[in-house]
C-alpha positions in Angstrom: 0.1 -0.1 0.0 2.5 2.7 1.0 4.7 1.8 -2.2 1.4 2.2 -4.2 1.2 5.6 -2.4 4.7 6.8 -3.4 4.2 5.8 -6.8 1.2 7.6 -7.4 2.4 10.7 -6.1 5.7 10.4 -7.9 3.6 10.1 -11.0 1.8 13.4 -9.8 5.0 15.3 -10.7 4.6 14.6 -14.9 0.8 15.0 -14.5 1.5 18.3 -12.8 3.9 19.6 -15.1 1.4 18.4 -17.9 -1.7 20.0 -16.1 0.9 23.5 -15.9 1.7 23.5 -19.6 -1.9 23.1 -20.7 -3.4 25.7 -18.4 -0.4 28.3 -19.6 -1.2 27.6 -23.0 -4.8 27.7 -22.9 -4.3 31.4 -20.9 -1.7 32.4 -23.4 -3.7 31.3 -26.3 -6.9 33.4 -25.3 -7.2 36.6 -26.9 -6.0 39.9 -25.6 -4.0 40.8 -21.9 -5.3 43.3 -19.1 -4.6 46.2 -21.2 -6.8 45.4 -24.3 -10.7 44.5 -24.6 -11.7 47.6 -22.2 -11.8 51.1 -22.2 -8.5 52.7 -21.2 -7.7 56.3 -19.8 -7.5 58.2 -23.2 -5.4 60.7 -21.0 -2.6 58.1 -20.5 0.0 57.8 -23.2 -0.3 54.2 -24.5 3.4 53.9 -23.9 2.7 53.7 -20.3 1.0 50.6 -21.0 3.6 49.2 -23.4 5.9 49.7 -20.3 3.9 48.2 -17.8 3.3 45.2 -20.7 7.3 44.7 -20.5 7.6 45.1 -16.8 4.8 42.2 -16.5 6.9 40.2 -19.2 4.1 40.0 -21.6 6.2 40.9 -24.1 8.8 38.0 -23.8 8.4 34.6 -25.5 6.0 32.4 -24.2 8.4 29.6 -23.3 10.3 32.3 -21.4 7.1 33.2 -19.9 6.3 29.7 -18.6 9.1 29.1 -17.1 9.1 31.9 -15.3 5.8 31.3 -14.0 6.6 27.8 -13.2 9.8 28.7 -11.1 7.3 30.9 -8.9 4.2 28.2 -8.5 6.8 25.6 -6.9 7.6 27.8 -4.3 4.0 28.5 -3.8 4.3 32.5 -5.5 1.4 32.8 -8.0 2.6 36.2 -9.0 0.6 39.4 -8.2 -3.0 40.2 -9.5 -3.1 43.0 -12.3 -6.7 44.2 -11.7 -6.7 44.0 -7.6 -3.9 46.7 -7.3 -1.0 44.7 -7.4 -2.1 42.0 -4.6 -0.8 38.9 -4.7 -3.2 35.8 -6.3 -2.0 33.7 -3.0 -3.7 36.2 -0.5 -6.8 36.5 -2.9 -7.2 33.0 -3.3 -6.6 32.6 0.7 -9.5 34.9 1.5 -11.9 32.9 -0.5 -10.8 29.5 -0.5 -12.6 28.4 2.7 -15.6 29.7 1.3 -15.7 27.5 -1.4 -14.3 24.5 0.6 -17.3 24.9 3.0 -19.6 25.4 0.5 -18.6 22.0 -1.6 -18.2 20.1 1.8 -21.9 21.1 2.6 -22.9 20.2 -0.7 -21.3 16.9 -1.0 -22.8 16.1 2.8 -26.2 16.8 1.3 -25.6 14.7 -1.4 -24.5 11.6 0.7 -27.0 11.8 3.1 -29.9 12.1 0.8 -29.1 9.9 -2.2 -27.5 7.0 -0.5 -30.5 6.2 1.9 -32.8 6.7 -0.9 -30.8 4.6 -3.3 -30.7 1.8 -1.3 -34.4 1.7 -0.2 -35.1 2.1 -4.1 -33.2 -0.8 -4.7 -34.7 -3.1 -1.8 -38.5 -1.7 -2.7 -38.2 -1.4 -6.7 -41.0 0.0 -8.6 -42.5 1.2 -5.1 -44.1 4.7 -5.0 -40.8 5.8 -3.4 -38.6 4.3 -6.0 -40.7 6.0 -8.9 -40.4 9.4 -7.0 -36.9 9.0 -6.8 -36.2 8.1 -10.4 -38.5 11.1 -11.6 -36.1 13.5 -9.3 -33.2 11.8 -10.4 -33.9 12.7 -14.3 -35.3 16.2 -13.2 -32.0 16.7 -11.1 -29.7 15.9 -13.9 -31.8 17.7 -16.8 -32.2 21.2 -14.9 -29.4 23.3 -15.4 -27.8 24.5 -11.6 -28.1 28.0 -12.5 -31.8 27.8 -13.5 -32.6 25.5 -10.3 -30.7 28.5 -8.3 -33.1 31.2 -9.5 -35.8 29.1 -8.8 -35.2 28.4 -5.4 -34.2 32.1 -4.7 -37.5 33.4 -6.2 -39.5 30.6 -4.0 -37.5 30.4 -0.9 -36.0 33.6 -0.5 -37.8 36.3 -2.2 -41.4 34.9 -2.0 -41.0 33.2 1.5 -38.1 34.7 3.1 -36.9 31.6 4.2 -33.1 31.9 3.5 -30.8 34.9 2.4 -30.0 34.9 -1.1 -26.5 36.1 -1.2 -23.4 36.3 0.7 -21.9 34.1 3.5 -22.7 36.3 6.8 -25.3 38.5 7.9 -23.0 40.7 9.8 -19.0 40.6 10.4 -19.5 40.8 13.9 -20.6 37.3 14.6 -18.4 34.9 16.3 -18.4 31.6 17.8 -21.8 29.4 17.4 -23.6 32.2 16.2 -21.3 32.8 13.5 -21.5 28.8 12.4 -25.3 28.9 12.4 -25.6 32.2 10.3 -22.9 30.8 7.9 -24.9 27.4 7.4 -28.0 29.4 6.9 -26.4 31.1 4.2 -25.1 27.8 2.6 -28.3 26.2 2.3 -29.7 27.5 -1.0 -26.3 27.6 -2.9 -25.5 24.3 -1.3 -29.0 22.6 -2.5 -28.3 24.2 -6.0 -24.9 22.9 -6.2 -25.6 19.5 -5.0 -28.6 18.6 -7.3 -27.2 16.9 -10.0 -24.7 15.1 -7.8 -27.7 13.9 -5.4 -29.4 12.7 -8.5 -26.8 10.8 -10.0 -25.6 9.3 -6.8 -29.2 8.1 -6.3 -29.3 6.2 -9.5 -25.8 4.6 -8.9 -26.6 3.3 -5.6 -30.1 2.0 -6.6 -28.3 0.5 -9.7 -25.1 -1.2 -7.8 -27.3 -2.6 -4.9 -29.6 -4.1 -7.4 -26.8 -5.7 -8.9 -25.2 -6.9 -5.5 -28.8 -8.3 -4.1 -28.6 -10.6 -7.3 -25.5 -12.0 -6.6 -25.0 -15.8 -5.6 -23.1 -15.1 -2.2 -26.0 -12.8 -1.2 -28.4 -15.6 -2.0 -26.4 -18.0 0.0 -26.0 -15.8 3.0 -29.9 -15.5 3.1 -30.4 -19.4 2.8 -28.0 -19.6 6.0 -30.4 -17.4 7.9 -28.5 -14.1 8.1 -30.8 -11.4 8.9 -31.7 -8.8 6.4 -29.9 -6.3 8.2 -26.7 -8.0 8.1 -26.9 -9.0 4.7 -27.7 -5.3 3.5 -24.9 -3.9 5.7 -22.1 -6.5 5.8 -22.4 -7.7 2.2 -24.4 -5.6 -0.1 -23.7 -2.0 1.0 -20.0 -2.6 1.2 -19.5 -3.5 -2.4 -21.8 -1.4 -3.6 -20.0 1.4 -2.4 -16.9 0.9 -4.5 -18.5 2.6 -7.8 -19.8 5.6 -5.3 -16.0 6.0 -4.0 -14.8 6.0 -7.8 -17.3 8.9 -8.3 -16.4 10.7 -5.3 -12.8 10.7 -6.3 -14.0 13.0 -8.9 -16.6 14.6 -7.4 -14.9 16.9 -4.8 -12.8 18.4 -7.9 -16.1 18.6 -10.0 -18.3 20.3 -7.0 -15.8 23.0 -6.8 -15.6 23.8 -10.2 -19.4 23.7 -10.3 -19.3 26.2 -7.7 -17.9 28.7 -10.4 -21.7 29.1 -11.7 -23.4 28.5 -8.3 -21.4 31.2 -6.4 -21.9 33.7 -9.4 -25.9 33.0 -9.1 -25.9 33.6 -5.3 -23.0 36.2 -5.2 -21.3 34.0 -2.8 -17.8 35.4 -2.3 -15.8 32.1 -3.2 -13.3 31.0 -5.9 -16.2 30.9 -8.4 -17.0 34.8 -8.2 -13.2 35.4 -8.3 -12.5 33.2 -11.2 -15.2 34.6 -13.3 -14.5 38.1 -12.5 -10.8 37.4 -13.5 -11.7 36.0 -16.6 -13.8 38.9 -17.3 -10.8 41.5 -16.5 -8.4 39.0 -18.3 -6.4 38.8 -15.1 -4.7 35.8 -16.2 -2.5 35.1 -13.0 -5.5 34.5 -11.0 -7.4 32.6 -13.6 -4.2 29.9 -14.0 -3.6 29.6 -10.2 -7.3 28.6 -9.8 -7.3 26.4 -12.6 -4.2 24.6 -11.4 -5.6 24.4 -7.5 -9.0 22.4 -9.2 -6.7 20.4 -11.4 -4.7 19.3 -8.1 -7.7 18.9 -6.3 -9.0 16.3 -8.8 -5.6 14.7 -8.8 -5.7 14.2 -5.2 -9.3 12.9 -5.0 -8.4 10.1 -7.2 -5.4 9.3 -4.9 -7.7 9.1 -2.0 -10.3 6.9 -3.9 -7.9 4.4 -4.5 -6.6 4.3 -1.1 -10.1 4.0 0.2 -10.8 0.9 -2.2 -8.5 -1.2 -0.3 -10.6 -0.4 2.9 -14.2 -0.9 1.7 -13.0 -4.0 -0.4 -10.1 -6.4 1.3 -10.0 -8.1 -2.0 -8.1 -5.1 -3.6 -4.5 -5.0 -2.8 -1.6 -2.7 -4.1 1.6 -4.5 -4.6 
């Protein structure tokens, strides 16, 4: 196991190198820079903007720009923001990353708490009323775009009923302790439900399918023939094997939720990485764009590694030599 983890970590090096090249290449392939595509002060001499481009290295050859950027990234320096008055990219991400992580964990928690029990019950009671209802919800959750669902819940639950706030993370900056935690959770309910909608729907379908498949296996019939209770059959044999594909999904899910939060945060004006990412794209602030894209890519890679490790915990038959 430890040798496998070390090998996977070593594989990260060329994968991260390739990922960084792709991100940098796409950023450079985009048209313009922070000094083009928007109205500049006509009173400023154009040579001043050209001097700023030269100082920022925009006129250097692309390979030179990549090497300089990669050297800084290795030591944790993502450069300075161009549109945020020269503030470091690292400080901007640090201010917002926890909000996005909180939202992603909250959405993933909702997904697991709702999807797994309903998926198990749907498999145990196929073609029941709850099973049909879960199927309808699953198709609707996969078909309805997140941004549209977000607008609907804002209108119904925030504007019409006034149950939840429609934007922000806290009602007041002076809150501390449990009051802060409670208020933060209250603000995360609507964006968390919106972000977790598609994941909940897909997890329900996967869980139902896997549990049905495992329940039809020979070893499950043998366990029942030996007189083992339904509870033991479900939790000791069925659920443990049915969770293997769910763990596979979870390896990608956290990174997918963080990237999906980009749209959700914009709908709810949630001050996380998503709003920072969209604003940076609009302003062509490429140091921020590249840093956030690299962070999301690393999150997905780490999620895949954790999924492989959890395989051996859930299924003892899986061994890594």
